[in-house]
N, C-alpha and C positions, 0 to 999 in steps of 0.2 A: 442226722444226715447232712444238714446244712454245714455243721462244723467240719465234717469229713470233707465235703466239697471245698470248703475254704482252705483246709490244710493241704489238699492236693494241689490247688491253684498256687498257694504260697510255695510249696515244694517245687512245682514246675518252674516258677519264676526264679527261685534260688538255683536250681539245676541249670537253667539256661544261662544265668549270669556266670556260674562256675565254668560251664562249657566254653563260653566266650573267652574267659581267661586262659583256659587250656589251649584253645586254638591259637592264641597269640604266641605261645611257646612251642607248640607242636602242630605244624600244619600237615594234616593228613586228609583223609576223606576222598580217596580216588573214586571209590564206588559212588559216593554221594555226588561228587562233582560231575561225573559222567551222566548220571540221571538228571541232575539239575540242568546241565547244559542242554541235554536232549529236550527237556521240557521247554526251556526258553527258546530253542531253535524252532520247535513246533509251534509255540505261541506266536513268534515273530514272523515266521516264514511259511508255516504249514507244511513243511517238508518232512520226509521220512527221518526218523532218528537213527537209521542204519545207513549213513552216507557212504561208508566204505564199500558197500555193494554197488552203489551207483557209479563209482569211479573205477571199478574193477577192470573193465575193458580198456579204459584210457590209460590206466596204470601199466598194464601188461604191454600195451602198444608202445608207451614211452620207454619202458625198460628194454624192449627189443631194439628200438631205433637207437637208443643210447649205446647198446652193446655193439651194434653194427658200425656206428660211426667212430667209436673209439678203437676198434680193431684190437691189436695186440697190446695196447697201452693199458687196458683194464680187463681183468679176469671176471667173467660173469659170476655173480654170487648166487647161491641157491635161493630160491624164493620161499620165504617163510611167511605163513599167514599172520598178518597183524603188524608187520614192521612199518611199512609206509602207510598202510590203511589206518592203523591206530593213530598215527601222528596226524593224519588228515581228519580223523573222527573227532579229535580233541578240539578242532577249530572248524566249525561248519562254514565259515566264510571262505575257506580255501577251496578253490575250484580246480587247481592244477595239481597233479600228483607230485610228490616230492621225489626228486631224482637224487640218488646217493652221490655225495661229493659236492653238492651245490649249496650246502647250508651257509647262511650268512652269519655275521657276528650278531646281528639283531635277533635272528631266530635262536641262536645259541643262548642268548641272554634270557629269552622267554622260557626255555626249558629249565633254566636254573631257578626260576621263581618257585618259592615254596608251595604256593597254592596251586601250581600247575599240576594236573594229574599226570602220572607216569604213562608212558606209551603203552605199557602192557595192560594196565588196569583201567584206562580211561574210556574204553569203548562201551557204548550202551549195548548191553547183552541181555536185556530182559524183554518179556512180552510187552507189547505196546500198551496194554491196559494198565501197566504199572505207572504210567505217566499220570494217571488219575490222582495218585498220592502226591506227586511232585509238582503238579501244576500250581497248587496254592503256594508252595514254597518258592516257585519260580517268580511269583509276583512280588516277592520281597527283593528290594534293590540291593541290599547288603548281603553278599553271599555268606559272610561269616555268621551273620545273625540267622540266616536260613539254615546253615549247617548246625548251629547251636540248638535251634528249635528242633531240628530232626534228631539230634543226639539226645535231647531231653525226651522226645517221644520214645526212642529206643530204650532209654533207661527205665522209663515207666513201664514199658512192655516187659522188660526183664524182671522188674519187681513183681509184675503180675505172674510171670512164669514161676518165680520162686514161691510166691504166695500160694498159687494153685497147686504146684507140685507137691507141697508138704501137706496138703489137705486131702489127698486121695486116700490116705490111711488115717483112721481115727486114733489120735494120740494127743495127750495134753502137751501142748507146745510151750515149754518154758521160754520166757522172754529172751534170755541170753542165747539159747539155741536158735531161736527164730532170727535174732539179730545177726548171729554169725552166718547162718545160711543165706540171709539176704546179702550180706557183705560178700560172701563167696560168689553168689550169682552175679553181682555187679562187677567185681574186681578181679575175677579170674582172667588170665591172659586173653583167652579167646573172646570173652565178653568185652573187655576193655578195647582190644584191637578192633572188634566188629563195631563197637560204638563209635570209635574215632574214625573208622573208615566209612561209617554211615551205611553199613551193610543191610540189605533188605532181608537177609537170612534171619535176623532177629524178629522181624514181622512175621515171617513164615513160621518160626519156632513158636511164637505166641499163639498163632492160629492153631497149630497142632496141639498145643496144651489145651486150648479151648475146645478142640474136637474131643479130646480124651475126657475132659470134664463133662461135656454135654452128653456124650454117649454113655458115660457111666451113670448119669442121671436120667437117661431115657429121652433126652431132648434132641431128637434126631434132626429136626429142622435146623436148629442152630448148628449142629454138627455138620450138616451138609453145606451150609453157607460158609462156615469157617474152613471146611476142607477145600472148597473152591478158592477161597482167598489165600490159602497156604501156597497155591501155585503162583503167587507173585514172585516166589523164588523157586522155580520148578526143579532146578538141579539138586536141591537139598531135600525135596519133599515127595518127589514123584513115586518113589518106591513105597513109602508108607501109605500114600494116597491110594495107590493101586490095590494094595492088600486090604485096606479098610473098605474099599468099595466092593471087592469080591466077598469079603466077610459079611458085609451088610446085606448083600443079596442072598447069600446062603442061609443067613439067620433071620430071614424075613423082616429085615429092617430096611426095606427098599426106599423109604422116605429119605434116607441119607443120600442115596444115589440120585433120586429125583431132584432134590434141592441142590445137590452138587452140580448136576447137569444144567439145571435152570440158571443158576448164578453164573456158571462158566460160559454158557451160551450168550447170556446178556453181556458179559464182559467182552467176549470175542466179537460178538455182533456189533456192539457199539463202537469198538475200536476199528472194525472193518469199515464202518461208515466214514471214519476219519481218513484212514489209509487202507483202501481195499486189498492191496497185495502185501500187507505187512507180514502175514503168516509165512508165505514162502521166503520172504526176505529174512525173517527170524530163523527159520529152519536152515537156510543156506549158510547163515553166519554161525550157528551153534554147532553144526556137525563138524566143520573143519577144526574148530578151536576148542570144542568142549571135551577136555580130557576126562571129565567125569561121565561123559556120555557112553554107555555100554556099546553103542553102535559105532563109535569112532575108533577105528584101529589105525588111522593115518599116522599118528605120532609114533606108533610102534613100528611101522614099516620103515621109518627113517633111521632106525638104529641098526647096528650090525647084528643084533640078536632079535630082529623083528619077528621072525617066525616063532622062536621060543617064547618071547614075551607075549605074543598073541595067544599062544596055547595056554600059557600060565594064567593070563588074564581071563580067558574063557573058563578055565577050570576053577579059578577063584570065584568068579561070579556065579558059576553053576552051584558050587558048594554052598555059598551064602544064600542063594535063592532056595536051595533044597532045605536048608535049616529053617528058613522063614516059612516055607510051605508046611513043613512038619509041625512047627510050633503053632501056626495059625489054624490048620485044618485037620491035622491028625491027632494031636493031643487034645483030649476032651476033659473039661472040668466045669463044674457049675459055680466055681468061685467067682464072684462079681469083679474081683481085682484082676482076673486073668486077662481081660481085654486091655486094662491099663498096662500090665506087664508086657504083653506081646507087642503092643504098639510102641512102647519104649524100646524094645529090642529091635524093632524094624527101623526106628529112627537112628539107633546106634550103628547097626550093621550097614545102613544105607551109605554111611561115610566111606565104606570100603568097596561098594559096588560101582564099577566103572573101570576105565583104563588107568586112571591115577587116583590116589586118595586125595581128598580135599581137606587140608589142615583147618581151614576156616570153619568147615562144617562140624568140627569137634564140639562146637557150641551145642549141638543137638544131643550131647550126652548129659547136659545139665539136669534135665528132668529125671533121668535115670539115676544119677548120683543122689539127688535130693530124695527120690522115692526110696532108694535103698537105705539111706541114712535115717529116714523117717521110720522105716521098719526096724532098724537097729534100736531106736529109742522105744518104739512101741513094744518090743519084746523084752528089753533088758533095763529099761528106765535109766536111772542115774549111773548104773554100772557100765553103760555103753559110752559114757563121755570120753574115756581114753581112746577107744576105737574110732569114734566119730572124729575126734580132734586129729588123730593120726591120718585118717583118710583125707580129711580136708587139707591138712598141711602138705601131704604128699602130692595131691593133685594140683594144689595152688602153687607149690614150689617148683614142681617139674615144669609146669606150663610157663612160668616166668623165667626160669633158668634157661630153658630152650625156646626162647622167644625171638622174634624178629628184632626186638629192641636190643638184644644182646648180640645176635649174629648178623644184624644189619640187613637182612632180607627174609621175606617169607618163603623164598625158594631155597634157602639154605638147607642142606640135607638134614642136619640135626633138628631143625624146626619142623620139617616135613615128617620126619620119623616120629618125633615125640608127639606132636599135635595131631598127626594124621593116622598114626598106628598105635603108639603106646597108650596115650590117654583114652582114646575110644576103647582100646582093649581092656583097660582097667574098668571102664564103665560097663562093658559087657560082663566082666567077671563079677562085678557087684550085682548085676541083674541075675546072673545064674546062681549066685549065692542065695538070693531071695526067692529063687524058683521053687524050692521045696516048700517054703512057707505059703506061697501062692497056690501051689497045686494040692498039697496034702494037709496043710494045717487048717484048722477051722478058722474061718474069717469073721466070725460073729464079733470078736473083740477088736477087729481091725477095720471093719467096714463102717 
């Protein structure tokens, strides 16, 4: 045990050093920088990490007065959520709204700095209790070192995700296969991009994997705690959390619900002692900009096909929810792996539920892919090597070929289609391939 702890510490030190070298050549981490900056502002000033809401009225007033004074010399521009607000959110010292057309040479030079978060992604958009994770990092004076440590934490969490996902099925894991699966988990495009960006989604994914493992073992208390912690990134976990809570109540495993509510109330209650009105601030911010929020149809109304898009979105969400309801509560089986399978299906389909697909959330198909490949080997042993290799190369190659590193932006249409639709679709296909084995095949040799 002591040797294992020493090896983990040495590996963490090595990963941190490597991450520091990576950050010197590729400055990213918009998500991390936004959270770190919010934590530092809160520690220094005790103010809300949602400053764009505080300046909302003054911003609109300034824009109206600017339009009136300029007359016909300037055409009023449509007001999009996030343009000036996000720029102000990246610098909490700013107290005056940014008026279009008044940027100075100094401000332009600041935007070009590699470590500066982009205006689109640098706003703090998480529940307030997420700052509990970032406050220790905010005490580190060197932001690159703090970023490297957080990247190391995410890499270790992904290693746990890969390690736990291949252990849900009983199979003799050859060293080479285990090594390849770990490499795939760490270096697939969505993993690498999420690590570099410092995405909290990896933390949420690790919590969901812990939930599956704990519930499979009957450790409902641990499952309830991990389920609450998965809401550190709620936009990627809320669908699965909802279905797991309903399932636990129906199947007389209510301790999952009780521990979930207890931990969540502690988190929300403690954070409300710090900023009492953070919940309405968070809700007001998320609904206008949350494209993955099923309740947000505002971005659909701005398009010329708003009515059609809205109906198609409602129909899509309804179909996906019906599939989940059928798989969770209509299909009955005593196979112990059934809960693992249906939870993985929920994680995969949740990527598509909402107004827009979330390409970064394709990270949540990793456990499904590893689970299916484990079943490949458990059923066909060495003869499954060609199929496993083909699947891994296909998923790995498609992700990197259609990546933001190739197309220059995460919003590029090929990147969105591949990582938000195609790859999750392949993950769902792998799950449905394994459905027969989970439902109808005896599981004594798999459990």
